[in-house]
MITOR-754971 format. One record per atom (N, C-alpha, C): y, z, x. Coordinates in steps of 0.1 Angstrom, whole numbers, plus 5000, padded with zeros to 4 digits. Atoms other than C-alpha are relative to their C-alpha. Last residue first. Layout:
YZX...
# end
This chain:
499949925012939331787421498849984990500850045012939431667456500350084988499549945013941131687490499149954989500550075011939731627525500450074987500449925011941731737555499449904989500150085012942031587590499550094988501349985006943031847616499949924987500950104994945931717637498650014994499750135005948431897614499049895005501350065004946832237621500249854995501249954992949532397642498749934996500650124994952432187628498750045007500650085011953732447603499449875006501149935007954132717630499449914989501350014993956032467652498950074992500549874997958832437626498650005006499949974985959832077630499650145003500649874997959031937595500050025015500249994986961331647584499550155003500349864998961131537548499750015015500749994987962731197540499950155003500049874994963631117504499249995014499149915007964630807485500050145006500349874995963330527507501050104993499049944992963630217485499550145005499850074988961129987469501150055009499450135004961430147435500449925013499950025015960630487450500749874997499550135004959430547486499949994985500350025014959030897500500749874995499150095007958830917538499649984985500750065012957431207557501049924992499150065010958831267592499249944989500550115009956731487615501149974989499550015014957731707644499349884993498749955002957131807680500649994986499550055012953431767686501350074997499449905009952731837722500649944988501049965010950331607740500550104990501349984993953031427759499050034989499550004987956131477737498850045009500649924990954831377703500849995013499450014987956531257672499350095010500249884992954731187640500549985014499850044986956030927615499950135007499349904992954530977580500149965015499850044986953430737553500850115007498750084998952430917521500149965015500250135006949131067508501349925000499849985014950131417518500149874992499849865003950431297554500350014985499949975014949030957564500150154998501249945006949730867600500250014985500149985014952130657620498750064995501050085006952830707657500050034985500149985015955630827679498849914995500750115006956030877717499950034985500050005015958231097738499349874995501449995006957131117775500050004985501150074993960631197788498650024993501049904997963231287762498849935007499749954987966231047763498950115005500350104990964830837735500250055014501450014997964731147714499649905011500349894992968431197715498650005005499350034988968930847701499750115010500950094991966230927676500649965013501249934997968231217662499149925009499749904990971531037663498850075005499750084988970130737644500350105012501350054994968430967619500349935013500849884995971631167612498849955007499349964988973730837609499250125007500250104990971230687585500650055013501450004996971131007564499749915012500249884993974931027563498650015005499350014987975230657553499850135009500650094991972430677527500750005014499250134999973730987510499549915011500050085012972631357512500949875001499050104997971731567543499849894988500450145003969931877531501149915003499850045014971332197547499549864998500249885008970332387579500249974985498949985009969732067598499850114991500150085012967132117625501150034991498950065006966832257660499749924988499850134993963632457666501249944993500749994987962632817657500249875008499249924990965132887629499350005014500449865001962432767604500850095010500249964986962932407616499750155000500549874999962632247582499750045014500749964988964631937575499650155000500149865000965631767542499150045013500849954989966931417543500050155000499849874995968231277510499050035011501149954991968730927498500350135005500049865001971430887471498950065008498749954999972230527479500150155001499350005013968630447484501350065002499849875006967630387521500749984986501249945005966030067534500250124991500650105009969129847540498750064994499350005013970930147554499449904990500349885008968230197580500749994987501450005005968429837592499650124992500050095012972229857593498649984995499349945011972030167615499949914988499450115007969530027640500650054986498649975003968930317663500749904992499150084992965830167679501550034997500349984986963330437668501049915009499749874996964830457633499950025015498649975000965030087627500350135005499350084991961530007639501550045000500449964986959930297621500849935010499349874997961830217589499750055014498650024998960729857590500850135003499950074987957129947595501549985003500349914990957330197566500249945014498849914999959029947543499850105012498850074995956329687550501250095002500250034986953329927548501349935006499949884992954630077515499949975015498649965000955229727500500250135009499350094992951729617510501550035001500349984986950029927497500849915009501350054997951729917463499850015016500050134993954630147457498649955004500050004986953930437433500049865006501350064996955030387397500050005016499950134995957730637389498649945004501350075001958330967372500249865005499950135005961231167385498749934999500950104993960331527392500149874992499750014986962931787383499349895008498650014999963031797345500549975015499650135006959331707342501549995002500450114991958531997365500549874996499349984988960432257345499749885010498650045002959132127312500850015013500050145003955532147324501549954998500250074987956032497339500149854998498849984992957532637307499949925013498950075006954732497286501250005008500250144998952032617310501149914994499750034986953532967311499849855003498650004999953532977273500449965014499450115008949932877271501549995002500350124992948933127298500649884994499149994989950633407279499949885009498650045005948833307247501050005011500050155001945433307267501449964995500550055014946033667277500249854999498950005010946433717315499449964987500049875007943833817342501250014990498849934996944633517365500150144993499850004986941133357365501250095004501149914993940133467330500350005015499749865004943433327316499050095007498949954992942833007335500450144997500549994986939432957319501150055009500949884999940933027285499450035013499149885000943832787290499150125001499549965013941232517299500950125001500649885005940932377334500650044987500650015014942032017338499250124995501549995000942432017376499450014986500750084989945931877379498550014999499650145000947731977347499349925010500150075013945832297339500349855001501450005006944932447372499949924988501050074991948132337390498650004994499850154999950432427362499049935008500450065013948832767356500249855000501449995001949132867393499549934987500650104991952632747395498550004999499850145005953732927364499449905009500950025012952233257376500149864995501550004996953833227411499149974988500549874997957233137395498649995005500649935011958232777398499750145004499049955009960732627422499550084988499449894993958132577450501150074991500849895003956332347426500550135006499749965013959232107430499250124996498649945000958832097467500450044987500249864994955032047463501450075001500549915011955731747440499950145005499049995011958031577466499550104989499049904996955631647494501050034990498950064993952831467476501050115004499949954986949731677469501249935007500049854999949931647431500150055014498749955004950931277431500150155002499150044989947731177450501450054997500249924988945631387427501049965011499549865003947131237395499850095013498549995001946830887409500550144998499849905010943130917420501550034999500650055012942130607439500250104988499450125005944530677468499549964986499649975013943431037473500549874993500549885006941331007504500450024985500450035014942130647512499550124993499150105006944130707544499649974985500650144999942231017553500849904992501050055009944731297551499349875004500450134996946831497575498849964992501550014997948431797558499749855004500750135002952131887558498550005004500750044987953232257555499349864997501549984999955532287525499549955013500850115004959332287532498550035001501549984998961532587534499349884994500950045010965232487539498650035003499950145004967232697564499049964989498850064995966133027580500049854996500350114992963533207558501349935004499249984987964533557546499849875009498649965004963533497509500950015013499250124999960433317522501550034996499650044986958733637530501049895001499149904995958833757494500549975014498750025007957333437481501050105005499250104993954633467508501349974994499649944987953233787493500949915007499049905003953233647457500550075013498750065005951533337469501150104998499450054988948833527489501449944996499549884992947933727458500849955013498949945007947833407438500550125007498850084997945733237464501250064993499649984987943033507463501349935003499649864999942833507425500550035015498749985007942833127424500550145002499050054991940033097451501450034993499949924988937733317430501149965010499449875003938533147398500250095012498650025003937932807413500750134996499350014988934632937428501549974998500049874994933433047394500850005013499149915007934532737377500150135007498650054998932832507402501050094994499549974986929632717404501549965002499250124997929032717366500750035014500450115009926332957354500749875004499050105000926533207382499649884992499149975011924433517375501149904998500750005013921433397395500950024988499950135005923833337424499349984987501450045004924133707430500149874993500250035014927633717446498549974998500649885006928033887480499649984986501349974994928533567499499350124994501050085006931233467474498650035006500349955013933433757484498849924994500649874998933233667521499750074987501450014997933733307511499350145002500850035012936933387493498549995003500149885008938433547523499149984988500849914992937733237544499850134993501450055001939033007517499150105008500549975014942233217514498549964999500249865000942733207552499550044986501249984992942332827552499650155000501250045008944832807524498750025007500349895010947333017544498849964991500449884992947132767573499650114990501450024997947232467549499550125008500349974986950432587534498549995002499250094992952032477501499850025015499349944989950632787485500949915008499449875004949432687450500950065011498950035010948832317459500750134995498950074993947032427491501149974990499349914993944732677473501349945006499449905009943632437447500950095007498950065008943232157472500650104990498950014991941132367496501249954992499549864997938832477468501249995009499449955012938332117455500750135003498850085003937731977490500750054988498849974992935432267498501249924997498850005008933132217468501250035009499950115009930032117487501349994993499650114992930732377514500249874992498649984996930632667490500549885007499150015012927432547473501550015004500150145005925732497507500949974988499250084992927032827521499949854995498649975002925633027492500949915008499650065013922432837494501450044996499950144999922032907531500549944987498750024995922633277525500349855001499949984986919533277503501549985004499150104995919033337466500350035015
# end
C-alpha cells in the first residue's frame, strides 16, 4: 500500500472525522490537531489489515479526541466567564438536508454536550449521531459493552432533559427573522428587538477574559434587548466597523469586523418563530479559524 492511498482514504472521510472530533471537543482548532495526530498514526497502518476504513478511522479519531477532551476539561475549570464552543463556518447547505447532523452541530446542542462527562459525550455522539453500535464504541473507548450501554442511557436522558425538541424554522422564516434582527440590532431599535425575542430569551457571551463580555448570561427579553442596543451603540462609534451574515453551526450568524480584524460573532437560535438564544463569541482564540469554511458529514 502506498502513502498516496493512505492520504486518499483519509481525505475522503475528512468531513466525518472532523465532525466526530468537533462534536466531542467543541473546538475546531483542537479538532484540527486531533486529525493531524490521527493521520500520523494512520500513515503507519498496514492497509491490508483494515477491513472497514470508516470504522477504523472513527476509532482512531475517537481515541485521540477523548484524550484531548479529558485534558481540555481540566483547563476549562479556570476559564473566565461562560465557556462556549468554538463556532465553525459552514457552507449554507452543508447540513441542511440532514436534520440529525444539523441539530448535532448547533451551538445549543454543543452547549448541552458540555454538561456531559467525557465518556458520556463520546458515547452519545458516536451512538446517537453517527449510529455506531455499542460494541464498536466499546472497542473505540476501551470499555465493556455493558458500561457503554449505561453511559448511552445516562447521556440520552441528560440531553433530553436539557434540550428542547422543536421543528427548525423554515428557510424563509429564518431569513426574515435574521434580517429583522440585524436591522434592529445595528440601528439600536429596542422595540424591534423586543418584537423578535422570546420572553425568556438568553444571551450568553464568551470573552475568555481576553476581551470585554458579560461574565454571566443575560436572561429576559428586555435585558437582552438593552444589552444588544448598548453593545451595538458602542460599536457604531468604532471606526471601520462592519457586519455581515454567515452560516455558523448551521444557523444564521452576525459577524463583526473592524477593518480586516474579526472582532466577534453572534449566533442566533430561532424556536417557534422567536429568537430564544443568542451566543456571542469574542474570545480571539476562538475566532482564529472562523473564516475557514468547514465540511461536515456522517
